[in-house]
C-alpha positions in Angstrom: 0.0 0.0 0.0 1.1 3.6 -0.7 -0.5 6.8 0.7 0.7 9.6 -1.6 -0.2 13.2 -2.3 0.5 15.4 -5.3 1.8 18.9 -4.3 3.0 22.0 -6.1 2.4 25.6 -6.9 -0.9 26.6 -8.4 -1.1 25.6 -12.1 1.9 23.2 -12.2 -0.4 20.4 -13.3 -1.3 18.5 -10.2 -4.8 17.6 -11.1 -3.9 16.9 -14.8 -1.2 14.5 -13.6 -3.6 12.8 -11.2 -6.1 12.4 -14.0 -3.4 10.6 -16.1 -2.5 8.3 -13.2 -6.1 7.3 -12.8 -6.5 6.7 -16.5 -3.3 4.6 -16.9 -4.0 2.5 -13.8 -7.5 1.7 -15.1 -9.4 3.6 -12.5 -11.1 5.9 -15.0 -12.0 5.1 -18.6 -11.4 8.5 -20.1 -9.1 11.4 -19.2 -10.8 14.3 -17.5 -9.4 17.7 -18.5 -9.1 20.6 -16.0 -9.5 23.2 -18.8 -12.8 21.7 -19.9 -14.0 21.5 -16.3 -14.3 17.8 -16.5 -11.5 16.6 -14.1 -12.7 13.8 -11.9 -10.7 15.1 -8.9 -12.1 18.7 -9.2 -15.7 17.7 -8.5 -17.0 20.9 -6.8 -18.9 23.2 -9.2 -16.6 26.1 -8.2 -13.4 24.1 -8.9 -14.7 23.4 -12.4 -15.7 27.1 -13.0 -12.4 28.5 -11.6 -10.1 25.8 -13.0 -8.4 25.4 -9.6 -8.5 22.7 -6.8 -10.1 24.0 -3.6 -10.7 20.9 -1.6 -8.2 18.0 -1.4 -9.8 15.0 -3.0 -9.0 11.4 -2.2 -9.1 8.4 -4.5 -7.7 4.8 -4.5 -6.3 3.0 -7.5 -4.2 -0.1 -8.2 -0.8 -0.6 -10.0 1.3 -3.8 -10.2 -0.5 -5.5 -7.2 -0.1 -2.3 -5.0 -3.0 -0.2 -3.6 -2.3 3.5 -4.1 -4.3 6.0 -2.1 -3.9 9.4 -3.8 -4.8 12.8 -2.4 -4.8 15.7 -4.9 -4.1 18.9 -3.0 -4.8 22.5 -3.8 -2.0 24.8 -5.0 -3.5 28.2 -4.1 -2.0 29.7 -0.9 -5.4 30.5 0.6 -6.0 26.7 0.9 -2.8 25.9 2.7 -4.8 24.1 5.5 -6.0 21.5 2.9 -2.3 20.7 2.0 -1.2 20.7 5.7 -3.8 18.2 6.8 -3.2 16.0 3.8 0.6 15.9 4.3 0.0 15.1 8.0 -1.5 11.7 7.0 0.5 10.9 3.9 3.5 8.6 3.7 5.0 10.0 0.5 4.5 12.8 -2.1 5.1 13.6 -5.7 6.4 17.2 -6.0 5.6 18.8 -9.3 7.7 21.5 -10.9 6.9 23.7 -13.9 9.6 23.1 -16.5 9.6 26.8 -17.3 9.2 28.4 -13.9 11.1 25.9 -11.7 10.5 26.5 -8.0 7.6 28.9 -7.4 6.5 30.5 -4.2 3.9 28.0 -3.2 6.2 25.1 -4.0 8.5 26.4 -1.2 5.5 26.5 1.2 4.4 22.9 0.5 8.0 21.7 0.6 8.4 23.2 4.1 5.2 21.4 5.2 6.5 18.1 3.8 9.7 18.7 5.7 7.8 19.3 8.9 6.1 15.9 8.7 9.2 14.3 7.3 7.4 13.1 4.1 9.7 11.4 1.5 9.2 12.8 -2.1 9.9 12.2 -5.7 10.1 15.1 -8.2 8.4 15.4 -11.6 9.3 18.2 -13.9 6.0 18.7 -15.9 5.2 20.8 -19.0 8.4 19.9 -20.8 6.6 20.7 -24.1 6.1 24.4 -23.1 8.0 27.3 -24.7 11.1 28.0 -22.5 11.1 24.6 -20.8 14.5 23.7 -19.4 14.9 20.5 -17.4 18.5 21.2 -16.3 17.7 24.7 -15.1 14.8 23.3 -12.9 17.2 20.7 -11.4 19.6 23.4 -10.3 16.8 25.7 -9.1 15.3 22.9 -6.9 18.8 22.1 -5.5 19.5 25.7 -4.6 16.1 26.8 -3.3 14.8 23.7 -1.6 18.3 22.7 -0.3 17.9 19.1 -1.4 20.2 16.8 -3.4 18.4 16.4 -6.7 19.2 13.4 -8.9 18.0 13.0 -12.5 16.7 9.5 -13.2 15.7 10.6 -16.7 16.8 13.3 -19.1 14.5 14.6 -21.8 14.7 13.9 -25.5 14.2 17.2 -27.1 12.4 20.1 -25.4 9.5 22.6 -26.0 7.5 21.6 -29.1 10.1 18.9 -30.1 9.9 17.1 -26.7 9.2 13.5 -27.6 10.3 11.3 -24.7 13.0 10.6 -22.1 16.2 8.6 -21.5 15.9 6.2 -18.6 19.3 6.6 -16.8 18.9 3.4 -14.7 18.2 1.0 -17.6 19.9 3.2 -20.2 17.0 3.1 -22.7 15.0 5.7 -24.7 11.3 5.8 -23.7 8.6 7.2 -26.0 4.8 7.1 -25.8 2.2 6.3 -28.5 -1.6 5.7 -28.6 -2.7 8.5 -26.3 0.2 7.7 -24.0 -1.1 4.2 -23.1 1.8 2.4 -24.8 5.4 3.0 -23.7 8.1 2.0 -26.3 11.6 1.3 -25.2 14.6 1.4 -27.5 18.4 1.6 -27.4 20.0 5.0 -26.9 20.8 6.6 -30.3 24.4 7.9 -30.9 23.2 11.5 -30.8 22.2 11.2 -27.1 24.7 8.6 -25.9 27.4 10.9 -24.6 25.0 13.0 -22.6 23.2 10.0 -21.2 26.5 8.5 -20.0 27.5 11.8 -18.4 24.2 12.0 -16.4 24.3 8.4 -15.4 27.8 9.0 -14.0 26.3 11.9 -12.0 23.5 9.6 -10.7 26.1 7.0 -9.6 28.3 9.7 -8.1 25.4 11.1 -6.0 24.5 7.6 -4.8 28.0 6.6 -3.9 28.1 9.6 -1.6 25.5 7.8 0.6 25.9 4.1 -0.3 29.0 2.0 0.6 27.8 -0.8 -1.6 27.7 1.4 -4.7 31.0 3.1 -3.8 32.6 -0.4 -3.5 31.4 -1.5 -6.9 32.3 1.8 -8.5 35.9 1.6 -7.2 36.4 -2.0 -8.3 34.9 -1.2 -11.7 32.1 -3.8 -11.4 28.9 -3.4 -13.2 26.2 -1.7 -11.1 22.9 -3.5 -11.6 19.7 -1.6 -12.0 18.1 -3.4 -9.1 20.9 -2.3 -6.7 20.6 1.3 -7.9 16.8 1.2 -7.2 17.2 -0.4 -3.7 19.9 2.1 -2.7 17.9 5.0 -4.1 14.9 3.8 -2.1 16.8 3.9 1.1 18.1 7.4 0.4 14.6 8.7 -0.6 13.0 7.3 2.6 15.6 9.3 4.6 15.0 12.4 2.5 18.6 12.5 1.4 17.8 12.5 -2.3 15.0 13.9 -4.5 14.9 11.7 -7.7 13.7 13.7 -10.7 11.5 12.6 -13.6 10.5 14.5 -16.8 7.3 14.6 -18.8 4.3 16.5 -20.1 1.1 15.3 -18.5 -1.2 17.3 -20.8 0.3 15.5 -23.8 0.3 12.1 -22.0 4.1 11.8 -21.9 6.1 10.4 -19.0 3.4 9.5 -16.5 3.9 5.7 -16.1 7.5 6.0 -14.8 6.2 8.3 -12.1 3.6 5.6 -11.1 6.4 3.1 -11.0 8.4 5.5 -8.8 5.6 5.6 -6.3 6.0 1.9 -5.8 9.8 1.8 -6.2 10.9 4.7 -4.0 8.0 5.9 -1.7 7.3 4.0 1.6 4.5 1.7 2.6 2.8 2.7 5.9 4.9 0.0 7.7 8.2 1.6 6.5 7.4 5.0 7.9 8.6 6.0 11.4 6.1 5.2 14.1 3.5 7.9 14.6 3.8 9.6 18.0 0.8 9.5 20.4 0.3 10.7 23.9 -0.9 8.0 26.4 -3.4 9.8 28.7 -3.2 7.1 31.4 0.6 7.0 31.7 1.1 10.7 30.8 3.8 9.9 28.3 4.5 10.0 24.6 4.7 6.6 22.8 5.4 5.3 19.3 2.5 3.6 17.5 3.7 0.8 15.1 1.6 0.2 12.0 0.1 -3.1 13.1 -3.3 -4.4 11.7 -3.7 -6.6 14.8 -2.8 -3.8 17.3 -5.2 -1.5 19.2 -7.4 0.5 16.9 -6.2 4.1 16.4 -7.0 6.6 13.7 -6.8 10.3 13.0 -9.7 12.3 11.5 -7.9 14.7 9.1 -10.8 16.1 7.1 -14.6 16.5 7.5 -16.8 17.0 4.5 -20.5 17.6 4.6 -22.8 15.5 2.5 -26.5 16.4 2.2 -27.7 12.9 2.4 -25.1 11.1 4.5 -24.2 14.0 6.9 -20.5 14.3 8.0 -18.0 12.3 6.0 -15.0 11.8 8.3 -11.8 11.1 6.4 -9.7 8.9 8.6 -6.1 7.7 8.4 -5.7 4.5 10.4 -2.4 4.2 12.2 -3.0 0.9 14.1 -5.6 -1.9 14.4 -8.8 -1.8 12.4 -12.4 -0.5 12.5 -15.4 -2.6 11.2 -18.5 -0.9 9.8 -21.5 -1.0 12.1 -19.3 -1.1 15.3 -18.8 1.7 17.9 -15.8 4.0 17.8 -14.4 6.0 20.8 -13.4 9.6 20.3 -10.4 9.8 22.6 -10.2 13.6 23.0 -14.0 14.1 23.6 -14.3 10.9 25.6 -17.5 10.0 23.7 -18.6 6.9 21.9 -20.0 7.0 18.4 -21.1 4.6 15.7 -19.2 3.9 12.5 -22.4 3.2 10.5 -20.6 2.8 7.2 -17.0 2.8 6.0 -16.3 4.0 2.4 -13.4 4.0 0.1 -13.6 7.4 -1.8 -13.0 8.1 -5.4 -13.3 11.9 -5.5 -17.0 12.5 -4.7 -18.1 8.9 -5.5 -17.6 6.1 -3.1 -17.5 2.3 -2.6 -18.6 0.6 0.7 -15.9 -1.5 2.4 -16.3 -3.8 5.5 -13.3 -2.5 7.5 -10.5 0.0 7.6 -7.1 -1.4 8.4 -3.8 0.1 9.8 -2.1 2.2 7.2 -5.3 2.7 5.1 -7.3 5.9 4.4 -11.1 5.9 4.2 -14.3 7.6 5.2 -16.4 6.8 8.2 -20.1 7.9 8.2 -22.1 8.2 11.4 -19.7 10.2 13.6 -21.5 13.4 14.6 -19.1 14.9 17.1 -15.8 14.3 15.3 -13.7 17.3 14.2 -10.5 17.7 12.2 -7.6 16.6 14.3 -9.6 14.2 16.5 -8.2 10.8 17.5 -10.5 7.8 17.4 -9.7 4.5 19.0 -10.9 2.4 22.0 -11.6 3.2 25.6 -9.0 0.6 26.8 -6.2 2.4 24.8 -6.6 6.2 25.5 -3.9 7.6 23.2 -4.1 11.0 21.5 -2.3 11.4 18.2 -0.6 14.7 17.6 -3.0 17.5 16.5 -2.4 19.6 13.4 -1.5 23.2 13.7 -3.3 25.6 11.4 -2.5 29.3 10.6 -4.6 32.1 12.1 -7.3 33.7 9.8 -6.3 37.2 8.9 -9.2 38.6 6.9 -12.9 39.0 7.9 -16.2 40.0 6.4 -19.6 40.6 7.9 -22.5 38.4 6.7 -26.2 38.6 7.5 -29.2 36.8 6.0 -31.6 38.6 3.8 -34.6 37.7 6.0 -34.7 37.2 9.8 -36.3 33.8 9.4 -33.0 32.6 7.7 -30.8 33.6 10.8 -30.7 30.1 12.3 -30.3 28.5 8.9 -27.3 30.7 8.2 -25.7 29.8 11.6 -26.2 26.1 10.9 -24.6 26.4 7.5 -21.6 28.4 8.8 -21.2 25.7 11.5 -21.0 23.0 8.8 -18.4 25.1 6.8 -16.4 25.7 10.0 -16.4 22.0 10.7 -15.1 21.3 7.2 -12.4 24.0 7.3 -10.3 24.6 10.4 -9.0 28.0 9.1 -12.5 29.4 8.8 -14.0 30.9 11.9 -17.3 32.5 12.8 -18.2 34.9 15.7 -20.9 37.3 16.7 -20.2 41.0 16.9 -22.0 41.9 20.0 -22.1 45.7 19.2 -23.6 45.4 15.7 -25.3 42.0 16.0 -23.6 40.9 12.8 -21.9 37.6 12.1 -18.2 38.0 11.3 -16.6 35.2 9.3 -12.8 35.0 9.0 -10.5 33.2 6.6 -7.0 33.0 5.0 -7.5 35.5 2.1 -10.0 37.1 -0.3 -10.2 34.1 -2.5 -10.8 31.8 0.5 -13.8 33.9 1.7 -15.1 34.4 -1.8 -15.2 30.6 -2.3 -17.0 30.1 1.0 -19.6 32.8 0.4 -20.2 31.4 -3.1 -20.8 28.0 -1.6 -23.2 29.5 0.8 -25.2 31.3 -1.9 -25.1 28.5 -4.6 -24.6 25.2 -2.8 -26.8 25.9 0.2 -29.1 28.3 -1.7 -29.3 30.9 1.1 -29.7 34.6 0.4 -27.1 36.7 2.3 -25.8 40.2 2.4 -22.0 40.3 2.6 -19.9 43.3 3.9 -16.5 44.5 2.6 -13.4 42.6 3.8 -11.8 43.8 7.1 -8.4 43.0 8.6 -8.4 40.8 11.7 -6.1 42.5 14.2 -4.6 41.2 17.5 -3.8 42.9 20.8 -0.7 42.6 23.1 1.2 44.5 25.8 4.5 46.3 25.6 5.6 46.3 29.3 5.4 44.2 32.5 2.8 44.9 35.1 1.7 43.4 38.5 -1.8 43.7 39.8 -3.9 42.4 42.8 -7.6 42.0 42.3 -10.2 41.2 45.0 -13.7 39.9 44.3 -16.6 39.8 46.8 -20.2 39.3 46.0 -23.2 38.0 47.8 -25.3 35.7 45.6 -28.4 33.9 46.9 -27.4 34.9 50.5 -24.0 33.3 50.2 -20.7 35.3 50.2 -18.3 34.6 47.3 -14.8 35.9 47.7 -11.4 35.6 45.9 -8.1 37.5 45.8 -5.5 37.0 43.2 -2.2 38.7 42.4 -0.7 38.2 38.9 2.0 39.6 36.7 1.6 40.1 32.9 4.7 40.3 30.7 5.1 40.7 26.9 6.4 37.5 25.3 8.6 37.2 22.2 6.5 37.9 19.0 5.1 34.7 17.6 5.7 32.7 20.8 2.0 32.6 21.8 0.2 33.1 25.1 1.5 31.4 28.3 -0.1 30.7 31.7 2.2 30.0 34.7 1.0 29.2 38.2 3.7 30.2 40.7 1.8 31.0 43.9 2.9 29.3 47.1 0.0 29.0 49.5 0.0 27.9 53.2 -3.3 26.2 52.8 -4.0 23.5 50.2 -6.0 24.9 47.3 -8.5 22.5 45.7 -7.8 21.5 42.1 -11.2 22.9 40.9 -10.2 26.4 42.2 -6.9 26.2 40.3 -8.7 25.1 37.2 -11.2 28.1 37.6 -8.3 30.6 37.8 -6.7 29.1 34.7 -10.1 29.2 32.9 -10.6 32.8 33.8 -7.2 33.8 32.4 -7.1 31.7 29.3 -10.7 32.7 28.5 -9.7 36.4 28.7 -7.0 35.9 26.0 -9.7 35.7 23.3 -11.7 38.7 24.5 -9.0 41.3 24.1 -7.9 44.3 26.2 -9.0 47.6 24.6 -10.5 46.9 21.2 -11.8 43.4 21.8 -9.4 41.6 19.4 -7.8 38.3 20.6 -4.6 38.7 22.6 -1.3 37.2 21.6 2.2 36.8 23.0 1.4 37.5 26.7 2.8 35.6 29.6 0.6 35.6 32.7 2.1 34.4 36.0 -0.1 34.0 39.1 2.1 34.9 42.0 -0.3 34.9 45.0 -3.8 33.4 45.8 -5.7 34.2 49.0 -8.2 31.4 49.6 -10.8 31.0 52.3 -12.5 27.7 52.7 -15.7 29.3 53.9 -16.3 31.8 51.1 -14.2 30.7 48.2 -16.1 29.5 45.1 -15.1 28.5 41.5 -17.2 31.3 40.2 -15.5 33.9 42.4 -12.0 32.8 41.4 -12.8 32.6 37.6 -14.3 36.1 37.7 -11.5 37.5 39.8 -8.8 36.0 37.5 -10.6 37.5 34.4 -10.8 41.0 36.1 -7.2 40.8 37.2 -6.0 40.0 33.7 -8.0 42.9 32.2 -6.7 45.4 34.8 -3.1 44.2 34.6 -3.0 44.3 30.8 -4.8 47.7 30.6 -1.9 49.2 32.6 0.8 47.5 30.6 0.8 49.7 27.5 -1.5 47.7 25.3 -0.7 47.8 21.6 -2.6 46.9 18.4 -0.9 44.4 16.1 -1.7 44.0 12.4 -1.1 41.0 10.1 1.9 41.4 7.7 1.6 39.3 4.6 4.4 37.7 2.6 3.8 38.8 -1.0 5.2 36.7 -3.9 4.9 38.4 -7.3 5.8 37.1 -10.8 5.9 39.4 -13.8 7.5 39.8 -17.2 10.9 41.7 -17.1 9.5 44.8 -18.7 7.0 45.5 -15.9 9.1 44.7 -12.8 9.8 48.4 -12.0 6.1 49.4 -12.0 5.2 46.3 -10.0 7.8 47.0 -7.3 6.8 50.7 -7.0 3.1 49.5 -6.7 4.1 47.4 -3.7 6.1 50.2 -2.0 3.1 52.6 -2.5 1.1 50.2 -0.4 3.5 50.2 2.5 5.3 47.1 1.3 9.0 46.3 1.7 10.9 44.5 -1.1 12.8 41.6 0.4 14.4 40.0 -2.7 14.3 39.8 -6.5 15.1 36.8 -8.7 15.4 36.8 -12.5 14.3 33.7 -14.5 14.2 32.9 -18.2 10.9 34.7 -19.0 9.9 36.3 -15.7 11.1 38.1 -12.6 10.1 36.9 -9.1 9.8 39.5 -6.4 9.4 38.7 -2.7 8.0 41.4 -0.4 6.2 42.0 2.9 3.2 44.3 3.2 0.4 45.0 5.7 -2.8 43.1 4.9 -4.9 46.3 5.3 -3.2 47.8 2.3 -3.5 44.7 0.0 -7.3 44.8 -0.6 -8.0 45.3 -4.3 -4.3 44.8 -5.2 -5.1 42.4 -8.0 -6.9 45.2 -10.0 -4.0 47.6 -9.6 -1.5 44.9 -10.5 -3.3 44.0 -13.7 -3.5 47.6 -14.8 0.3 48.2 -14.4 1.3 44.9 -16.1 -1.4 44.7 -18.8 -2.8 41.7 -17.0 0.5 39.7 -17.2 1.6 39.7 -13.6 0.4 37.4 -10.8 0.8 37.3 -7.1 0.0 35.3 -4.0 -0.4 36.4 -0.4 0.5 34.3 2.7 0.3 35.3 6.3 3.8 36.0 7.7 3.6 37.6 11.2 1.9 40.2 13.4 3.7 43.5 14.1 2.7 46.7 15.8 0.3 48.7 13.7 2.2 51.8 12.4 0.4 55.2 12.2 0.3 55.5 8.4 
C-alpha cells in the first residue's frame, strides 16, 4: 500500500497528472481535463468554474499489485490548510515543478510542510513541451532553493515543441509514448544522445556513492552496477529524505506518467516503512510510538470533515494501528465520547464504494460520527492515546455576513457551523455591538469561495460586507496587579483574591499561563482550574478593542483562599478581572497582520510592480530573475492589500500574478 499526495504551486499540473495516473492505472476510462471543467478530482462546481483545486480529493487505484491512495491537494496559498492536513497523514508525495518556472513561491511553502512531517518525495518536472522549458535549469533551481540533493533518473529527448520522450538513466534506454500515452516504447539510446546519457548516469552513480557504501565499492572496483541495486539504494536514500529523484514529462500530452507511477512503488514508503506515529498516552502521561500493526489496538486520525447532504458528516480517517469494522462503535479519545461507524467507504473523488473495514495504514471515510472534528483521534476506551494534532495558521481577513430575511438567521448559523467543521481555518463569531456575524479566513479568494458555496450550494440569500483586517492585541511592558472579588449571591458570600504579573512575550511565541503561587493552605484543584479558565478565557476577549490577545505571559504569584467563602465562580471572575486590569496598565498595543507577497511578472514590468508594492506600504525583500519572468518577494500590511489584483493587472497589462500568505503580526504603524 502507498498513501501519496501530489503537491506543487498553483497551475503546475497536479490535477492533470492525477487524471493521467487514474487513466493509466485503469481507475477511469477517459481522461478528464481541468481546462474543460471535466477533471474527476475537481468535482466541486466552483473548482470546475475557476479551474483550480479548492478541496483536497482522495481516491484509490491499483498498479502492479499495489494499492495506491492518492490525495490531490490545492496549489493556491489560501487553501494551505488543505495541504497541511493531507501531508499530516501521507507517507510520500510527488512534488511537481513547472519546466519553465522551476521552484515557485507555493512550492516552497508545501516543501516546508512536507519537511515538517518528514514526508519522502519524488520530483516530476512537468510541462516539458512548453516554450522556454528547461529540465536542467529546474534541477539546479530545486537544489538551490529547496536545499535538497536532486538526482535526475531521466533526461529529456528534445524540449519545448520537439519534446518526444525521455532517456531512462537506470536501464539506459530511450522511452517514447504512443496511442494517447497508453503504450510505452523502449529502444536503445541513439548515438546523438549517448554521450550526454553517460554523463548524467555518471552523476547519478556519483550522488548515490556519496551515501551508499555498496555502490562506492562496486564503482571503485569497476564492477557493473545493476539496475536493481541502484533502485534499492535509491529507495533507502529517498526514505531518509537524502535525495530527490527527478522525472520529466508533459502530463497534458500524456508523456512520462507511467515511470512516475512506477516511482511511487519503487521509491516511496508503505505505511509499515514509515517512522512510528507519535501518540500521547493519557493514562501514563507519556509519549509513545505507534507501530503500523493491523492486529494492534485501533487508532486513527480524523484529518478532514466533509458535509454530504444525504449522509451527513463524511469523516476522512487515516488508520495508524488496528482496524475498525463498519457498524461497530468508535471511541473519540479527546472528547471521551462513543460514536457509531455506521458505514465505511473508500472514496473516489466525490463517489464512493462501501468496504467492510479500515485497516492500519489505510485511508477511508467513516459515516455516522456526529461529534468528530478535524484533528480528533478515534480509538478504543482501553487504549486512551491521543495522536498529535495539526496546527493551522490564524485567519487574517474577515467580512460581515447577514441573512436577507430574519427567518434565515438560524439556517445561516447552521450552514456556517457546517463550513467551519469542514475547514479549520474558517472561523465565525458574533459581533455583540452590531449584532452581525463575522466570518474570517485566509484570504480574499478563500472567503469568496465560502460565500459562493453559501449562496449557490446551500441556496441561502445573504448580504456580505466588505473585507476587514483581523487585528490582534498585546502588551509592551510588564505589570503586576492584585484583584479582590466579593459578591453575595443567593445569600452566600463569594470571595477571591489573586495577584498576577503580565509580561510581553517574544513575538510569535504565543500566550503562556504559569501558576507560581505558594500557599500555606491546600487549594483544591477545581479552584486552580477556575483561575486558569478565567485567564485563558480572557486571552480571546481582548484588552481595549476586543481583538484576541497574543504573546502575553501571565504568572499567578499569589492566591488568597478562604474555605468558607471561596467558590469556583468567584476565582474565575476574579482571574478575568485581574487579567483585564493588569493588561490595561501594561501599555496595550494593536498588532496588524503582515503578509508575505510573492509576485511574478515579465521583465519589462518589474519596475512598475515594485513601485506599486512600496506605494502600499510594502518592503521589497528580494528579487530573482528567471528565463521569462522576474520573481519579487515582499512583505506588506494586509490592510493595504485589498484590491491589489486590479492595480497589478492595470500596471502589467494583466501579465503579472501574485500570492499572499500570512507572515507575522507586528505593531500597527500610524500611516
